[in-house]
KEZA-44049 format. One record per residue (C-alpha): z, x, y; residue in three letters; chain; residue number from 1. Coordinates in steps of 0.5 Angstrom, whole numbers, plus 500, padded with zeros to 3 digits. Layout:
! KEZA-44049
   z   x   y residu chaine num
   Z   X   Y    ALA      A NUM
...
//
This chain:
! KEZA-44049
   z   x   y residu chaine num
 203 792 186    MET      A   1
 197 790 183    ARG      A   2
 196 782 182    PRO      A   3
 194 779 176    VAL      A   4
 187 775 175    LYS      A   5
 187 769 172    ILE      A   6
 181 765 172    GLY      A   7
 178 766 179    ASN      A   8
 185 766 181    ARG      A   9
 189 772 183    LEU      A  10
 197 772 182    VAL      A  11
 201 776 186    GLY      A  12
 205 777 192    PRO      A  13
 199 776 197    ASP      A  14
 196 770 194    SER      A  15
 198 763 194    SER      A  16
 203 761 189    THR      A  17
 200 759 182    PHE      A  18
 203 753 180    ILE      A  19
 203 751 173    ILE      A  20
 205 744 170    ALA      A  21
 208 745 163    GLU      A  22
 206 739 159    ILE      A  23
 209 742 153    GLY      A  24
 211 736 148    ILE      A  25
 212 731 153    ASN      A  26
 205 728 150    HIS      A  27
 210 725 144    ASN      A  28
 204 727 140    GLY      A  29
 199 722 143    ASP      A  30
 193 725 146    VAL      A  31
 192 719 151    GLU      A  32
 198 721 154    VAL      A  33
 197 728 154    ALA      A  34
 191 726 158    LYS      A  35
 194 722 163    LYS      A  36
 199 728 164    LEU      A  37
 193 733 166    ILE      A  38
 191 727 171    SER      A  39
 197 727 174    ALA      A  40
 198 735 174    ALA      A  41
 191 735 178    VAL      A  42
 193 729 182    GLY      A  43
 199 733 185    ALA      A  44
 195 739 186    GLY      A  45
 197 744 180    CYS      A  46
 193 750 179    ASP      A  47
 194 749 171    ALA      A  48
 197 746 165    VAL      A  49
 200 749 159    LYS      A  50
 201 746 152    PHE      A  51
 205 749 146    GLN      A  52
 202 751 139    LYS      A  53
 206 752 133    ARG      A  54
 204 753 125    THR      A  55
 210 748 123    ILE      A  56
 211 752 116    ASP      A  57
 211 759 119    VAL      A  58
 216 757 125    VAL      A  59
 221 753 122    TYR      A  60
 224 754 115    SER      A  61
 224 749 109    PRO      A  62
 232 748 111    GLU      A  63
 230 746 118    GLU      A  64
 224 741 117    LEU      A  65
 228 738 111    ALA      A  66
 234 737 116    ALA      A  67
 235 729 117    PRO      A  68
 233 727 124    ARG      A  69
 231 720 126    GLU      A  70
 225 720 130    ASN      A  71
 219 716 131    PRO      A  72
 215 719 126    PHE      A  73
 220 719 120    GLY      A  74
 227 721 118    PRO      A  75
 227 728 118    THR      A  76
 226 734 123    ASN      A  77
 219 736 120    GLY      A  78
 217 729 121    ASP      A  79
 218 730 128    LEU      A  80
 215 737 129    LYS      A  81
 209 735 125    ARG      A  82
 208 729 129    GLY      A  83
 209 732 136    LEU      A  84
 204 738 134    GLU      A  85
 196 737 136    PHE      A  86
 191 740 132    GLY      A  87
 183 742 133    LEU      A  88
 181 735 134    LYS      A  89
 186 733 140    GLU      A  90
 185 740 143    TYR      A  91
 178 740 143    THR      A  92
 179 733 147    GLU      A  93
 184 737 151    ILE      A  94
 179 742 153    ASN      A  95
 174 737 154    ARG      A  96
 178 733 159    PHE      A  97
 181 739 163    CYS      A  98
 174 742 163    GLN      A  99
 171 735 166    SER      A 100
 177 736 171    LEU      A 101
 176 743 173    GLY      A 102
 183 745 171    VAL      A 103
 185 751 166    PRO      A 104
 189 750 161    TRP      A 105
 193 755 156    PHE      A 106
 199 755 151    ALA      A 107
 205 758 149    SER      A 108
 204 760 142    CYS      A 109
 210 761 137    TRP      A 110
 206 765 132    ASP      A 111
 200 769 130    GLU      A 112
 196 763 127    GLY      A 113
 197 759 133    SER      A 114
 194 765 138    VAL      A 115
 188 765 133    ASP      A 116
 187 758 133    PHE      A 117
 188 757 141    ILE      A 118
 183 764 142    GLU      A 119
 177 759 140    GLN      A 120
 178 755 146    PHE      A 121
 178 762 151    GLN      A 122
 184 760 155    PRO      A 123
 185 764 161    ARG      A 124
 191 767 159    CYS      A 125
 197 766 154    TYR      A 126
 204 764 155    LYS      A 127
 210 767 151    ILE      A 128
 216 763 151    ALA      A 129
 223 766 152    SER      A 130
 224 765 144    ALA      A 131
 219 770 143    SER      A 132
 221 775 147    LEU      A 133
 224 779 142    THR      A 134
 218 779 137    ASP      A 135
 214 785 137    ASP      A 136
 209 783 132    ALA      A 137
 207 777 136    LEU      A 138
 207 780 143    LEU      A 139
 202 785 140    ARG      A 140
 198 780 137    HIS      A 141
 197 777 144    HIS      A 142
 196 783 147    ARG      A 143
 190 785 142    ALA      A 144
 186 779 145    LYS      A 145
 185 782 152    GLY      A 146
 187 776 156    ARG      A 147
 193 776 161    PRO      A 148
 200 774 159    ILE      A 149
 205 770 162    ILE      A 150
 212 772 159    LEU      A 151
 218 768 160    SER      A 152
 225 772 160    THR      A 153
 230 766 159    GLY      A 154
 236 768 154    MET      A 155
 234 775 154    SER      A 156
 238 781 156    THR      A 157
 235 787 161    LEU      A 158
 234 791 155    ALA      A 159
 230 786 151    GLN      A 160
 226 785 157    ILE      A 161
 225 793 158    ASP      A 162
 223 793 151    HIS      A 163
 218 787 151    ALA      A 164
 215 790 157    VAL      A 165
 214 797 154    GLU      A 166
 211 793 148    VAL      A 167
 206 789 152    LEU      A 168
 205 794 158    GLY      A 169
 204 792 165    LYS      A 170
 197 791 166    ASP      A 171
 196 783 166    ASP      A 172
 203 782 165    LEU      A 173
 207 777 169    ILE      A 174
 214 776 168    LEU      A 175
 218 769 169    MET      A 176
 225 768 170    HIS      A 177
 228 763 167    ALA      A 178
 234 760 164    THR      A 179
 233 757 157    SER      A 180
 237 750 158    THR      A 181
 234 744 158    TYR      A 182
 236 741 163    PRO      A 183
 239 748 166    SER      A 184
 246 748 170    LYS      A 185
 245 750 178    ILE      A 186
 250 755 177    GLU      A 187
 246 758 172    GLU      A 188
 239 759 175    LEU      A 189
 241 766 178    ASN      A 190
 235 766 182    LEU      A 191
 237 772 185    ARG      A 192
 234 776 179    VAL      A 193
 227 774 181    ILE      A 194
 227 780 187    PRO      A 195
 231 784 182    ALA      A 196
 226 784 177    LEU      A 197
 220 785 182    ILE      A 198
 224 791 184    GLU      A 199
 225 793 177    ARG      A 200
 218 793 174    TYR      A 201
 214 793 180    ASP      A 202
 209 787 177    ILE      A 203
 208 780 179    PRO      A 204
 214 775 177    VAL      A 205
 215 768 177    GLY      A 206
 220 762 176    TYR      A 207
 220 757 170    SER      A 208
 225 752 172    GLY      A 209
 228 747 167    HIS      A 210
 233 744 172    GLU      A 211
 234 737 175    VAL      A 212
 231 737 182    GLY      A 213
 226 741 186    LEU      A 214
 229 745 192    TYR      A 215
 231 750 187    THR      A 216
 224 751 185    THR      A 217
 222 752 192    LEU      A 218
 228 757 193    ALA      A 219
 225 761 188    ALA      A 220
 218 761 191    MET      A 221
 221 764 198    VAL      A 222
 225 769 194    LEU      A 223
 219 772 191    GLY      A 224
 216 768 185    ALA      A 225
 208 768 186    CYS      A 226
 208 763 180    ALA      A 227
 212 757 178    VAL      A 228
 212 753 172    GLU      A 229
 216 746 172    ARG      A 230
 215 741 166    HIS      A 231
 211 734 168    ILE      A 232
 213 728 165    THR      A 233
 210 720 166    LEU      A 234
 217 718 166    ASP      A 235
 224 722 166    ARG      A 236
 226 716 161    ALA      A 237
 221 717 156    MET      A 238
 223 719 149    TRP      A 239
 223 726 148    GLY      A 240
 227 732 148    SER      A 241
 224 735 154    ASP      A 242
 223 729 159    GLN      A 243
 230 729 162    ALA      A 244
 229 736 165    ALA      A 245
 222 735 167    SER      A 246
 218 732 174    VAL      A 247
 215 726 175    GLU      A 248
 208 726 178    PRO      A 249
 210 724 185    HIS      A 250
 216 729 185    GLY      A 251
 210 734 182    MET      A 252
 206 732 188    ALA      A 253
 212 734 193    ARG      A 254
 214 740 190    LEU      A 255
 206 743 191    VAL      A 256
 206 740 198    LYS      A 257
 213 744 200    ASP      A 258
 211 750 196    ILE      A 259
 204 750 200    ARG      A 260
 208 749 207    ALA      A 261
 213 754 205    ALA      A 262
 207 759 204    GLU      A 263
 205 758 211    ARG      A 264
 212 758 214    ALA      A 265
 213 765 211    LEU      A 266
 208 768 215    GLY      A 267
 206 775 215    ASP      A 268
 213 778 217    GLY      A 269
 211 781 223    ILE      A 270
 215 779 229    LYS      A 271
 210 777 235    LYS      A 272
 210 772 241    VAL      A 273
 206 766 240    TYR      A 274
 201 764 245    GLU      A 275
 205 757 244    SER      A 276
 211 760 247    GLU      A 277
 208 763 253    LEU      A 278
 210 756 257    PRO      A 279
 217 756 254    ILE      A 280
 218 764 257    ILE      A 281
 215 762 264    ARG      A 282
 220 756 264    LYS      A 283
 226 758 261    LEU      A 284
 227 766 261    ARG      A 285
 230 768 268    ARG      A 286
 230 776 267    VAL      A 287
 224 780 263    GLY      A 288
 219 775 262    GLY      A 289
//
């Protein structure tokens, strides 16, 4: 299996786990909150941070935007969507701030215009959300930029994933197993899909988790996920649709620490007798020592 290079990092089975802090819309439309989330991700030891970008009038229908929905920005769903969306000023500041901290950032782009918008910042890669997996035109528009692609596979059948992989090609492609509910039920995570996807496509496979708790993400890594993504929040009690399925800074730091420990514990798979075991052999083994 050929690894995928994202910036100066190789992502694949023989490399350390690529850990992504998904900020998404947990900034609640405030660039200062976004910067705090970036700082928290860096402090926790994450390898990258991710945002979302949409052209609101393209992604949502007029009916959806006009629908009543009480929120801090106004009485309609459109008020909410526009209030959460960052533009050039905010992303220029995010780009500057990430560069100052030495952390790469990228985004899930939900339409072609958003891909073109993010491209001006020369991201190390693109993420394609599960909801966009069946949008062939959007897949091809991403691929035309010539950057590595991370594709989430939530709410998708194997046939749909097969087709998306055919459209994108396997070069510089990472699949992410996911369950697209927020938060996801433990019994619906189906982590055994991870090795199944690795066997089926022979490309790097990661895990994008939306569940409550950390141990399942650690289990995904042990099952072969070479990249993991979790939403990060300053406080799970904050206002916002994704906050409850997110991880607070101390939890993200613990997850990173546990993943790095598990990487060391997994070893190389070659059975051996360690030097540290020799005194125990001499002390306890009666026959064949």
